C-alpha positions in Angstrom: 6.4 14.6 -2.9 2.8 15.5 -2.2 1.9 15.3 -5.9 4.0 12.1 -6.2 2.0 10.6 -3.4 -1.2 11.6 -5.1 0.0 10.1 -8.4 1.0 6.8 -6.7 -2.5 6.3 -5.4 -4.5 7.8 -8.2 -2.9 5.4 -10.6 -3.7 2.5 -8.3 -7.5 3.1 -8.8 -7.5 2.1 -12.5 -4.9 -0.5 -11.7 -7.2 -2.1 -9.2 -10.2 -2.0 -11.6 -8.1 -3.8 -14.3 -7.0 -6.3 -11.7 -10.6 -7.0 -10.6 -11.6 -7.5 -14.3 -8.7 -10.0 -14.7 -9.8 -11.8 -11.6 -13.3 -12.3 -13.0 -11.8 -14.0 -16.1 -11.2 -17.0 -13.8 -14.9 -17.8 -14.4 -15.7 -16.2 -17.7 -13.4 -14.8 -20.4 -16.2 -14.3 -23.0 -17.7 -11.1 -21.4 -15.8 -7.9 -22.3 -13.7 -6.6 -19.4 -15.3 -3.2 -19.8 -18.5 -4.6 -18.4 -16.8 -5.6 -15.2 -14.8 -2.4 -15.0 -18.1 -0.4 -15.2 -19.7 -2.4 -12.4 -16.7 -2.1 -10.1 -16.3 1.5 -10.9 -19.9 2.2 -9.9 -19.4 0.3 -6.6 -16.3 2.3 -5.7 -18.0 5.6 -6.6 -21.0 4.6 -4.4 -18.8 3.9 -1.4 -16.6 6.9 -1.6 -19.3 9.5 -2.4 -20.0 9.4 1.3 -16.5 10.6 2.1 -14.5 9.2 5.1 -17.6 7.5 6.5 -18.1 5.5 3.3 -14.4 4.6 3.2 -14.5 3.4 6.8 -17.6 1.3 6.5 -16.3 -0.2 3.2 -12.9 -1.1 4.7 -14.5 -2.6 7.8 -16.6 -4.9 5.7 -13.7 -5.8 3.4 -11.3 -6.3 6.3 -13.5 -8.8 8.2 -13.8 -10.9 5.1 -10.1 -10.8 4.3 -9.0 -11.7 7.9 -11.4 -14.7 8.1 -10.2 -15.9 4.6 -6.5 -15.5 5.4 -6.8 -17.4 8.7 -8.7 -20.2 7.0 -6.2 -20.3 4.2 -3.2 -20.6 6.6 -4.8 -23.5 8.4 -5.6 -25.2 5.0 -2.1 -24.5 3.7 -0.5 -26.3 6.6 -2.7 -29.3 6.0 -1.9 -29.4 2.3 1.8 -29.0 2.8 1.7 -31.9 5.3 0.1 -34.2 2.7 -3.6 -33.6 3.3 -4.3 -32.9 -0.4 -4.3 -35.1 -3.5 -0.7 -34.1 -4.2 0.5 -36.0 -1.0 3.3 -34.6 1.1 4.7 -31.4 -0.5 7.2 -30.2 2.0 9.9 -27.9 0.4 9.7 -29.5 -3.1 8.5 -26.3 -4.7 11.4 -24.3 -3.2 13.7 -25.8 -5.9 15.5 -24.3 -7.8 16.0 -21.8 -5.0 17.6 -18.9 -6.9 15.6 -18.5 -10.2 17.2 -16.1 -12.7 20.0 -15.5 -10.2 20.7 -11.9 -9.0 18.5 -10.4 -11.7 15.6 -12.5 -10.4 16.0 -11.1 -6.9 16.3 -7.5 -8.2 13.2 -8.0 -10.3 11.0 -8.8 -7.4 11.9 -5.9 -5.0 9.6 -3.2 -6.5 6.6 -5.6 -6.6 7.3 -6.6 -3.0 7.6 -2.9 -2.0 4.3 -2.2 -3.8 2.6 -4.9 -1.7 3.7 -3.1 1.5 2.4 0.3 0.2 -0.5 1.6 2.2 0.8 0.9 5.7 1.2 4.7 6.0 -2.6 5.1 5.6 -3.0 4.6 9.3 -1.6 8.1 9.8 -4.2 9.6 7.4 -7.1 7.6 9.0 -6.0 8.3 12.5 -6.6 12.0 12.0 -10.3 11.2 11.5 -10.6 9.3 14.8 -12.0 10.9 18.0 -8.8 10.4 19.8 -5.8 10.3 17.4 -3.2 10.0 20.3 -4.7 6.6 21.3 -5.8 5.5 17.8 -2.3 6.0 16.3 -0.6 3.8 18.9 -3.0 0.9 18.5 -3.1 1.2 14.7 0.7 1.0 14.4 0.9 -2.2 16.4 -1.8 -3.7 14.2 0.2 -2.8 11.1 3.1 -4.9 12.5 0.9 -8.0 12.9 -0.8 -7.4 9.6 2.5 -7.5 7.8 3.9 -10.4 9.8 0.9 -12.7 9.7 -1.4 -11.6 6.8 1.5 -10.9 4.4 4.8 -12.6 5.2 3.3 -15.8 6.7 0.9 -16.2 3.8 3.5 -15.6 1.2 5.8 -18.3 2.8 2.9 -20.8 2.8 2.1 -20.0 -0.9 5.8 -20.6 -1.8 5.4 -24.1 -0.3 2.3 -24.8 -2.3 2.8 -23.1 -5.7 5.8 -23.2 -8.0 6.9 -20.0 -9.6 6.3 -21.4 -13.1 2.9 -22.9 -12.4 1.0 -22.7 -15.7 -2.2 -21.7 -14.0 -0.9 -18.4 -12.6 -1.9 -15.1 -14.0 0.5 -14.1 -16.8 1.1 -17.7 -17.9 -0.6 -18.3 -21.3 -4.3 -17.4 -20.9 -4.7 -18.3 -17.2 -6.2 -15.8 -14.8 -5.9 -17.4 -11.3 -4.2 -16.0 -8.2 -1.7 -18.1 -6.3 -4.3 -18.6 -3.5 -6.7 -20.1 -6.0 -4.0 -22.2 -7.7 -2.8 -23.6 -4.3 -6.4 -24.7 -3.4 -7.1 -26.1 -6.9 -3.8 -28.1 -6.9 -4.9 -29.6 -3.6 -7.9 -31.2 -5.3 -10.5 -29.2 -3.4 -13.7 -28.4 -5.3 -15.8 -25.3 -5.0 -13.5 -23.6 -2.6 -11.3 -22.1 -5.3 -14.2 -20.1 -6.6 -15.1 -19.0 -3.1 -11.6 -17.8 -2.5 -11.5 -16.1 -5.9 -14.5 -14.0 -4.6 -12.4 -13.1 -1.6 -9.5 -12.1 -3.9 -11.9 -9.9 -5.9 -13.1 -8.2 -2.7 -9.5 -7.6 -1.7 -8.8 -5.9 -5.0 -11.9 -3.7 -4.6 -10.6 -2.9 -1.1 -7.4 -1.6 -2.6 -9.4 0.5 -5.0 -11.5 1.9 -2.1 -8.4 2.7 -0.1 -6.8 4.3 -3.2 -9.6 6.8 -3.5 -9.2 7.8 0.1 -5.4 8.0 -0.1 -5.7 10.1 -3.3 -8.1 12.9 -2.2 -6.6 13.4 1.2 -3.2 14.7 -0.2 -5.1 16.5 -3.0 -6.9 18.6 -0.4 -3.7 19.2 1.6 -1.9 20.3 -1.6 -4.7 22.9 -2.1 -4.5 24.1 1.5 -0.7 24.5 1.3 -0.8 26.5 -1.9 0.7 23.8 -4.1 -2.6 23.2 -5.9 -5.7 25.1 -7.0 -7.8 26.5 -4.1 -11.0 24.7 -5.4 -9.5 21.4 -4.2 -10.1 22.5 -0.6 -13.9 22.9 -1.1 -15.8 21.0 1.6 -19.6 20.6 1.4 -22.0 20.8 4.4 -21.5 17.2 5.3 -17.7 17.7 5.5 -16.8 15.9 2.3 -14.1 17.4 0.0 -16.4 16.6 -2.9 -14.4 18.2 -5.8 -11.3 16.3 -4.8 -13.2 13.1 -4.4 -14.8 13.5 -7.9 -11.5 14.3 -9.5 -10.0 11.1 -8.0 -12.9 9.0 -9.0 -12.7 10.3 -12.6 -9.2 8.8 -12.9 -10.9 5.4 -12.5 -12.1 5.8 -16.0 -8.6 5.0 -17.2 -9.4 1.4 -16.2 -11.5 1.1 -19.3 -8.2 0.9 -21.2 -7.9 -2.5 -19.6 -10.9 -3.7 -21.7 -8.5 -4.0 -24.7 -6.8 -7.2 -25.6 -3.6 -5.8 -24.1 -5.0 -5.5 -20.6 -1.9 -7.3 -19.1 0.3 -4.7 -20.8 -1.8 -1.9 -19.2 -1.5 -3.8 -15.9 2.3 -3.8 -16.1 2.5 -0.1 -17.0 0.3 1.0 -14.2 2.2 -1.2 -11.8 5.5 0.2 -12.9 4.3 3.7 -12.2 2.7 3.1 -8.8 5.2 0.4 -7.6 8.4 2.5 -8.0 6.6 5.6 -6.8 6.0 4.1 -3.4 9.8 3.5 -3.0 10.4 7.3 -3.5 7.5 8.0 -1.1 8.9 5.8 1.7 12.4 7.3 1.2 10.9 10.8 1.6 8.9 9.8 4.7 12.0 8.5 6.4 14.0 11.6 5.4 11.2 13.8 6.7 11.2 11.9 10.1 15.0 12.5 10.5 14.6 16.2 9.5 11.6 16.9 11.8 13.3 15.2 14.8 16.4 17.3 14.2 14.3 20.5 13.8 12.5 19.8 17.1 15.9 19.4 18.8 17.2 22.6 17.4 14.1 24.6 18.2 13.9 23.2 21.7 10.7 21.2 21.2 10.5 18.1 23.5 9.6 14.8 21.8 8.1 13.6 25.0 4.9 15.4 24.2 4.5 13.6 20.9 1.7 11.0 20.9 3.8 8.3 19.3 7.6 7.8 18.9 8.8 5.0 16.6 10.7 2.2 18.1 13.7 2.5 15.8 13.8 6.3 15.9 16.2 8.0 13.5 18.3 4.7 13.2 15.2 3.0 11.7 14.6 5.9 9.3 18.3 5.8 8.1 18.0 2.0 7.6 14.8 2.5 5.7 16.4 5.1 3.4 19.4 2.8 2.8 17.1 -0.1 1.8 15.1 2.2 -0.5 18.3 3.4 -2.3 19.3 -0.3 -2.8 15.9 -1.1 -4.3 16.2 2.0 -6.6 19.6 0.9 -7.8 18.5 -2.7 -8.3 15.5 -1.6 -10.3 17.7 0.7 -12.4 19.9 -2.3 -13.1 16.9 -4.4 -14.2 15.6 -1.5 -16.3 18.9 -1.5 -18.2 19.3 -5.3 -18.4 15.9 -6.9 -18.1 15.4 -10.6 -17.7 14.8 -12.3 -21.1 15.1 -9.2 -23.2 17.8 -7.2 -25.0 19.5 -4.6 -22.9 18.9 -0.8 -23.3 15.4 -1.0 -24.9 13.4 2.2 -24.4 10.0 0.4 -23.7 11.4 -2.0 -21.2 13.4 0.7 -19.4 10.4 2.9 -18.8 8.2 0.0 -17.9 10.7 -0.6 -15.0 11.7 3.0 -14.2 8.9 5.2 -15.3 8.3 6.8 -11.9 11.9 8.2 -11.6 11.7 10.8 -14.4 8.2 11.7 -13.2 9.5 12.5 -9.7 12.3 14.5 -11.3 9.9 16.5 -13.4 7.6 17.2 -10.3 10.6 18.3 -8.3 11.7 20.8 -11.0 8.1 21.9 -11.4 7.8 22.5 -7.6 11.0 24.7 -7.8 9.6 26.7 -10.7 6.2 27.1 -9.0 7.6 28.3 -5.6 10.6 30.1 -7.1 12.6 28.7 -4.3 15.8 27.0 -5.5 17.4 26.1 -2.2 18.1 22.4 -1.8 16.7 22.2 1.8 15.2 24.3 4.6 17.4 25.0 7.6 16.3 23.2 10.8 15.8 26.4 12.7 13.5 27.7 9.9 11.4 24.5 9.6 7.7 24.9 10.5 7.0 22.0 12.9 4.0 23.6 14.8 1.4 24.5 12.2 -1.5 22.1 12.3 -0.6 20.7 15.7 -3.4 20.6 18.3 -2.7 23.0 21.2 -2.9 21.0 24.4 -2.2 21.7 28.1 1.1 20.0 28.6 0.7 19.8 32.3 -2.7 18.2 32.0 -1.4 15.9 29.3 1.5 14.8 31.6 -1.0 14.2 34.4 -3.2 12.0 32.1 -0.1 10.1 30.9 1.0 9.5 34.5 -2.5 8.2 35.5 -2.6 6.0 32.5 0.8 4.6 33.4 -0.3 3.9 37.0 -3.5 2.2 35.7 -1.3 0.2 33.3 0.8 -1.2 36.2 -2.3 -2.4 38.0 -3.4 -4.5 35.0 -2.7 -8.3 35.0 0.5 -9.5 33.3 -1.3 -11.2 30.4 -3.2 -7.9 29.7 0.0 -5.9 29.6 1.8 -8.4 27.3 -1.1 -8.5 24.9 -1.6 -4.7 24.6 2.1 -4.1 24.4 2.1 -6.0 21.1 -1.5 -5.6 19.8 
C-alpha cells in the first residue's frame, strides 16, 4: 500500500497542473495549455525545493485565501438563493429532478466524492514535523472535521441550490471551462467577481499540487527506509531535505504537458480515474491497519492510554469505514461494466473507471515476490508496533496529562466547549 499511496499522490501532481491549465481557459483559450503548465510547474518546483518549510509556507498562504473566499461565497450564496441576484428567488428549484440517471448516477459520483475527501490523512504526515506532535495531532484532527463539515459539505449543498447539474457553462459541457463557483456567481448577474473567484479556484488547484508533492515524497522516503525501495531515496541533504525523492516527485509533474493536447479533458479523466479509486483502497487499508494495530497492542499488552490520540469511533468506526469503501468499490465496478450513456463491457470505459484496481493487484503480487513472503497476514503477536515510537517516561507523561486535565477544569465553560470541538 505504500507504493499505492505514492502512486495516488504522484498522479495528482500532473492532474492538478492540467486542472490549473483548464481553469485559465475561462479567460483565454487561444494560448497553448503547455505555457500555463510550464508556469505552474515552475511555481510548484520553487515552493517544494525548500522541503517541508516550503510546503508549510505555501499551504499557509493558500489556506488563508481559500478560507476567506469560502466564507465570503457561503454568505453570497445564501443571498442569491433568497433572491438577491438577477434570477430572483431560487429556493430548491435546481434540485429537480432529484435522482438524475437513477441508481447509476449515484454510483457514478461516489469515487469523485471520495477523491475530494482525499488528503485529510495528511495531518498525520504533517504532525510528525511539528515541535509537539502529541498536541498538534489532536488539534489538527478537530480542524479536519470542521474543514469537511463547513468548507466542503456546506459549500457543496449551497452550490446545488445555485447551479443545475446540466448547466451549459460547467467544465465538460461543450467548450466551457468554468467551475461551479464561478457559474453560480455569474448566473447571479454579478460582474468582475467571477474572475476574482476563478483566481481563488486556480490557487486552490495549485494548493492541491503543492500538497501532492509533499504527500508523494514522504512515503517514498519511508519506502526506502523500510527496504521496499532503493536506498538512495532516503538521502537527506545538510538542510534536512530528501532532495532525491523530491526531485523524482517533481519530475512526474512533466506528465502534465500531455494535457497541452487537444484531448486534455481525456487526460484529465484518466488521471482522475487512477488517483480517485486509489484513495478508496488507501482508506480501506488505513482502517484495516487501525483495527490490526489495536488488536496487536492488546495481544502484546501495550496500553492504548499512552497513545497521544484515540479516534472517537475506535474500531467500530474503522469497520464502518471499511464497509463503506467496499460498497464504493462494488458500485464503481458496476459502473465500469455498465457505464452511463455507453455500451456495456467496453475495455476503454472499464479501465477509465477501474484502472486503480489492477494496479493495486500488480503491486501486491510484486510486494510478495520482492519480500518472498507469501503469508496473507502477520500474526498479532509478531507485529512490530514499537519501531519508530518516541521513548517517553510514562510516569512523567501521566503527570503532565493529569496537570493538563486539572488546568482544563479551571478554564471557563465557553473555553472548554470551543476547544473540545476546535
